[in-house]
N, C-alpha and C positions, 0 to 999 in steps of 0.2 A: 413390637411396634412396626405397621406399616411401612417397609419399603428398607427395612436393616436388613433384609438380608441382601437384597441388592448392594447395599452399601459396604455391607461385611465383604460381599462377591469382585467389588470395585475394588474397594482399600480394605488390601488385608493390613491387619495391626500387628506390628514384628517385623513388617518387611523391610530391609531396606529403601531406600529410595535409589535409585541406579542411575536417574537423571541429572544431568548439570542443573545447575539452578542459575536464574538471570534470561538474559536477554542471547536469542541466535543471529549470529552475524550473516547467516545466509540468509535467512528468512528478511531479516531489517534490509539486504540489499535488492533483494526481490520485490520488497513492498515500497522503495525508495524509487526502484526501476521502472514500477507501476504511477507512483504517483505524479513522477517529471512527466511520462507519457501523457498520462489525464492531464495532467499543468498543458504539456503541447498540446494536445487536442483542441481544450477548451479554448485555448488563444488561437491558432491556426483553424480549425476548421469549422469552431463555433463564435469566432470572432468578441469572446466575452474580455470586460475589462478587468483588470489584475484583484477589484476589488470580490466580482462575482464569480470568476475562478477560484480564491480562497473564501469564499464562501461554501460553494458545491464540495472543494474537498476535503473543508472539516466534515460536510455532513457523510461523505465518502471513507473516508480512511480514518474517523476519531480521534486527529489530531487538533491541537488548536493553530490557531490561525499563527501565532508567530511561529512555531514549530515548523511548520509548511512554509513559512517564506524565507526560513534560515534554511531547511532543506536545497530549496530552488536556489537559492544565492550559493551552497555551498558548490552545489552540482551544474552552476550553469554551462560548464559545460558539455556533459553528457545532453543538455536542453541542443546546445546550440550541433551536437552531431547530430539528434534527433531532424532538427532544421534542418544541417545540410545535408542528409540522405534523404530529403524529401519523405519522411514515411507516412504512407497512403494509409487510410483508414483499414483498408484491407490487413498491409500488414498488422497493424495494432490490434486486428479483432484474431487475426492467426496468433499473437502475442502472448492476447488477453479474453481468451472467450469469454470466460466471467461477465463483462462489463458489457453495456451497451455501444457502441461507439455510434 
């Protein structure tokens, strides 16, 4: 069958899975830091309202608006740090170059 060789090369039958299962905490922390920076950016530099920011973040991070609002509430101190540092668009671009700031 077409593609079978590739499948067998990538997924070898009988090999033990060495990776751990579940979520990677460091990747979640990085995602949340980026999400909070985007939240700060939309509020500070784009002057969007809360509902608009949530809808934009839902599209960017593929999370529900409820989950995003909980993350924002749980990490309000980190957003305050961004505000206190007056993080510029240039600094945001350097930290997360994959996004259009």
